[in-house]
N, C-alpha and C positions, 0 to 999 in steps of 0.2 A: 446658458440654457439651451440654447438651438443646436449647438455644439454637441451637446449631449443626447438630445431627444431623437435626431436625425439616424444615426447609429442605432437607438433602441428600435426605432418605427422601421428599419431594413430589418433587423435581425428576428422581428417579432412578427412578421407578417404572414408567415406560415403559421406560426404558434397562433395568432388569432383565428386564422381561415380553420387551422384542426379544434382551436375549441369550439368555435360557432359550431361546427359539424356535429362534435361529439353533443355537443346541446341539444340539438336537433334530433340524432341519432338516440340521446338518451330519453328522450320524452316518447320516440316511437317505440322503443322496446320495451319501457313503462307502458304504455297503452295496450300493445298486443300481448304482453306479460301477463295484463289484468284481466282478458278476455280469456288467454290458454288457462289460468287459473279458476276462474269461473265457468267454464264450460259443462254443461250438463253431460252427465254419460248413460248408456244404456246398453244393452247386450251389443247390439249392433256398432255402435259406435267404438265400443271398447276393442271390438274386433279388429275393425278397421282400423286403429292405431296401433295393432301389434304385428302387423304383417311380415315389418321389416325383423323385429324381434326373432317370429319364427323362422325367418329365411337366414337368419345368421346362426340359429343354434343349428338348422339342417347342415350348412355351410361347415359349421364345426366339426361335422361326421363325415365328412366329404361327399357330400350328395345335394342335389338341387330340391328334392322330394319334400312336398312338405303335406301336413294331413289336414282333409277336405275342412274339419272343424275351424283350421287356422286362416281359411281362406274364404269358407263359405261364397257367397253371391261371386265373388272373385276368382274362385278355382277352375282352372283349367285340365281336362284331363286326357293325359298324353300317356298311350300304351300303358293304361292301367295305374297311374300315377299323377298327382295334382303339382301342378304349376302355378305359379304368378308370374304375369307379365311387367310389374312393375319393375324398374331401373333399379341398378343395386348399389348406387351411391350413398345411399341412408343404410343399409344393411352393413355396409363395411365401416361408415363412422359407429355404428353402435357395436362393431365388434370387440374393440379394445375394452371396454367397459362389460359388455356380458361376457367374456372371457373369464373375468374375474369374479363376479358376481350374477346372482338371477333377482336380486333384490330389486332392481328399476325394472325389469320386462315390462313391457305394457305402459311406460310410464317416459319412453324417451324422446316417444313424437313430439310434444311441445318443444323441448330444450333444443330438439334437431331443428324445429323449426324458427325458434330465437335465435340460435347459429347462422341459421340461412339468412335471415333478415339482415344481423349485424354483417355478414359477410357481403350483403347488397349494399347496404348504405356505405360501407366502406368504399366500394367501388364507386357512389353515386358520387363520393365527395372526391376520389381520384378522379373521377371524369371532369369534376367542377375546377378544378387546379390544372386539369390538364388544358382545359379550354378557354380557362381565364388566362393562362400564361400565353395562350397563342394567340389571342385577340388583343392583349394588351403589349403584344410587340417582345414577347419572349422567343429566343431564339432555341430553346429546348422545351418540353413537353413534360422533364419531369418536375416533383416538387421541390426544388432549387432553387428556383429565379425569384427573388423577394424586389422587385423593383418599385411596385406599388403597395401603399396602406391599404388598409380594410377600414371603411368608415362603417358608423353604425347601422348606415341603412344596408349596404351588403352584408355586414354581420348578421342582421335580421334573416334578411332574404336568405342567405347561406342554411342559417339554423331553420328556416322556415319549410326551407324544401326539402330537406330532410325528413322534416315533421309531414309533408305533404305525401313526400313516397311513402313512408313508414304507416302514418295514420288517417293518411286522405286519400287512401288509393282502395285497390282490390286487396291488398296484403292485409289489411286488417279485419276483413272478411273472413279469411282463410284463417287468420288467427283464432277467430271464435268458435273451432272446433279442430280438436288435433286429432284428424285424419289423415289417411294414409295418401289420399288424392289433394289434401291440400300441403301436406310437407311436400309430395314431388313438386309442386307448381311453386312452393318457396323457393325450392333449391334451383328451380329452374328461372327465376327471377333472379337469383343469385349469379349462377354461372352464366347465364346470358350479359349481365353486367359487366363481369369479370371479363370474359370474352372480349366485350367490346373495347373496353379498357385495353387489355393488354393486345389485341390487333392494332389499334391506334397507334400506341406505343410503337408496334412492331415495324408499323409501316413508316412510320417517320424516320424511326432508327434503328433496323436490323440488327438483331444478335440472336447467339445462342440461347441464352438466357430466357430473352423474351419467346423466343421460338417453343420454348419449355413450358414457359406461363401460359401462353396459346392453349397448347397441348392438352395441360392437368384443367384449364378452366373448362374446355370445349367436352373433357371426358367427363368432368361432374356432372356438365349439363346433357348430355346425350344420356349417361347412365341415372338420370334424374327425370326429366320431363324429354323426350325424345323428338315430340315435334320443335320444342325451341332450339334442343340439340340439334334436329337437323339444318334449323338455320343458321346455326351460327358456323356450323362444318362449311355452311355456302359461303357463308363472311369470309372463313379462311381462303377457301378457293378461289374465291374471284380476287383476295388479295395477294395469291401467288400468283394468278393469272397477269393480274396488273403489274406486279415486280417481273415478272419474266419478261412480257412485252416492253416494259421500259427499262428493260436490263439496269435496272437500278442494283442489283447484288448477282452475286457469283453464283457459279453450276452448285456449288457446295451450299451455299446458303440456300437454294432452290431446293435442295434436296432434303435438308435439315426440317425446314418448314413442310415439306411433302410428307414426310415421316410423321410431324407432328400434326398434320392434319388426317394422316391414315392412323397414325395410333387408337383415338377413341372409337373410329367407325369397325377396326381390326375388333377391339373391347367388346363392344356391342351387339357385333355379328356373333361371336365367339358365345358371351351370354347366351344368345337366341337359341343357337345351334344345340347348347348344352341342355336346354328345356323344352326348346319344340322340334329342333332337328334341323332348323332351314334358320340362314342369317338374318333375314328381316322379316319373317313370317308374323304373320297373329290372325292365330287358326280360331277363327270365331266360333266356327262349327263345331269346335271342343269345347268351347268355357259348357261349363255345367248350368249355368245360369240362360245359355243360350237352348240351350237344349230343353229346359223346363219352365220355360218365361213364354205366353203366347204373344206377346203383343212383340219380342224381340223375335219370336219365330215369322211373325208377320213384317217385320220391316226388312230382316232377312231375305225372306222370300222376294218381297217386293222391287228388292235392289240385287237380286241375283249372289245371294250369299255374301253380300258386303255391306257395311256401314258406311262405306264411303264413297263420296260422288261428286261432280260439281251440281248435279241438281239441287245441291241443299242451300250452293252459294248465296243465291238470292235470298232466302230466307234467313239465314244466319246474318248475313252483311247489313240487311234491315234491321234485325232485333239489337245489333251490336254496335249500331250506329245511330240510332232512334233519338232523338233527344227527350222523348216524353215515357221513356221506360220507368218510370218512378211515380209514385203517387205522394201526397201528402197524408199525414193519418192526423185525425185529434188525439188520440191518445201519444203519451212517451215513448220513442223520440223524435214523434211528428212526420216522421217518413217509412217510406214500406215499399215492398215490390209491388210491381204491378200487378192488378186484378188478373189481366189479360196473359194471357202466356203468346208465345211469340207467334207471328200472323204468317202461316206457311202461303208462300208463293208459289204458284205451281201444283202440281200433283206428286210432290215430292212426300215419299212417306217418312217420317220420324220415329225413330225408337223410343224418343225422350225429348219432352219440352217443358224442361223446369221451368221455376219463376224465376226471370233474370234480368236484370236491369242494361243499361248498356254502357260506352265509354264515356258520351258526352253528361249524359245524364248523373252516370256516376263520379266521374273524375273531370270535371268540367274545368278547373285547374291546370292540371296534367295536358288536358288534349289544347287549351289555350296556349299554353306554352310550347307545344310541341307544334302547333302553325305556326309559331312566331318563330320558330326556331327554323323550320322546313322555309318559311319565308325567307329568311335572312341567309339560310343556305345558298336559295336558288336565286336573289337579287344582289346579294354581296359582292362589291367589285374589289376591294381591298387584296392585296397579297396575302391576306391572314385568310380572307373567307375563299378565295382560290385554292388555299391548302386545305382547308376546312371539308370543300366537296370532294376531295381526292379522298379523304379520311373517312368521311362519314360515308361515302358511297357504298363500299362492302357491308358495312354496320347495317344500314339502312336496307340494303336490298336483302341481307341475309335474314333481318329481325322482321321482315314484311313476310321473307318465305315461311319462317316459323310461324306463322299466322294460320298458316295452310291446312293444316291439322283441324281444328277447331273451327274453319269455316266450312270444311268439306264432308262435317261428320253428322252421320244424322243423331243427333245429340245438341240439346245446346241446355245452357249451364250456366250461371253467375261465375264459377270459379275457373272458367274457360277465358274469362278477361283478363287473367293472369298471362296468358301467353303473349299480349299485345304489349306487355310493359316493357321489354326490353328495346322496342324502336321508339314508343312513347318517352320513356325517360331521359334516353340519349337525346332525344331531339327536343325534350325539353330542358334539359341543362343548356343547350345551346341558347335557346329560347330565354332563360333568365340572365344567361349572359349579356346577351345583346341586349337586353331591357335594361342590364344595371349599367351599360355603356351608353346609351341613349338617352336623353334629355327628356323623352316621352312619359313625365311623370302621370299623367291619367290613363294611360294604359298600364304601369305598374298597379296603381290602385284597384284598377278593373281586376288584375290577375291575383291581388293580395285577398280582392273580394271572392274569387271565384276558387281560390286555394281554402279560404273559410269556409265558404259552401261544402266542397268537396270533401273536409276534414267530417261536418257537420253529417253528410249524407252517408260514408261509409262508417263512422262507429255507429250512427243510427242503423244501417243495416244489419249491422253485424248484431247489435243488441236485439235488433228483428229476428235475428236467424237463430239466436240462442233462446230466446224466449216461445217463441210461436211456432216456428216452421220446423218440420221434422224430417230427416229423410225418411223415417219409418213410417210415416203418415201415407195411407192407400192411394191419395191424390196427388201425392207430393211431386212425381214426376208423371208425365202423362202425355205419350205419344199421339199420331195421326194415325199411326199403326192399330190402336185402339178400335177406329172405325172401320177397318176395312173387312173384308168378307170372312178372310181368313180368321179373325179372331172371333166370329159369330157362328162360324160354322165348327169352332174347337169349343166354343162354349155349349152349341147344341150339342154335341156328342158326349 
């Protein structure tokens, strides 16, 4: 009996690992699909879910120009023609379908978001196996070493972590409404996690195939969510520098990796040149909304024509890290966004202050696991942890860099929490693997409780956002610019 059980255990480890992750991913996808299916629609939300369809139709005709009615508040008027600033990856993803039928025009944002979530969860599982193999003594980081079995506790932890990422984080809030903003954020999460995995694999065992994978994942990220994309480019650049200084690879490999880093940047620059005439420009002064909205004009005037600056850092960092950015409610689902908007620190003039929660308030489980992961990364003394430090450094630095956009913009919104997901999830993966190897049972129970609370909070906020909050409400987004003398003089005139 024992002779038959041991080989079965060895050959079934990766199968059990996949099964646990598939169960967790299936639950997450089901939750998000249910929210997408019941999302309310109005004229504005329908428009904001169809921009990539319109862009694809324009590209079929050999140009980038769109109609103003296809863009509305997101239109940029360049030389008498209307453009959008959204990345092109979701547009390219739609083109095979739109090339043969117009039946699905306006209804592809939801499926695109679900596909992005599936990709993200796949790479979460890949990262789990990668780090698990290293911590348990594997010499390879690919899913092939099956030295140790998976017990019931680990099986539940693996499945639960997938549920926490897909249904206990900002992801389920994004799924509450199929908007172009949420779609871009979702693909930013997917591309960021894919790049993190491919970069770690490449750094450990460089190859042309993995360099190509880094290039593809970074391109998807940069052409979806440029802020997160800039972070993954930084990750790959740091990795290239470390390999070059350490002389771990030859000149040919360094050239291939440099090309892999350059390709997404060149593609992004080419897209912007075709639209705006410059590779990295965002001409806010030519956005139609900026020329017609008094509040936006006041914010631009107060900030020398820009919506970016370090003066916003104290406010955004406070808002996105404060633990009390949530309130309990008497009505189901018993949680809600805080009554207060972000407390502005200093005299920074914000364009918009949406109702927003924070990382620790809405995702306590992920934050706790990420803290454990960071602690393990700093304090670990074994060869495995020393190796992990080298693998994690480019990813964490790049991931943190990718959050600079949302920390230095005159705009606070709950969806911007998605930009923190790449470094948060990567560190949380290490945190949960570290806990499963430790004997701290009480710590594990605390994390489980926090994860369950995170699911309740995020599903509840998604319900609230669908039911109560409307992007078209006149008071939904209000910036400090509303109190400026420029606004008052504009109204009086």
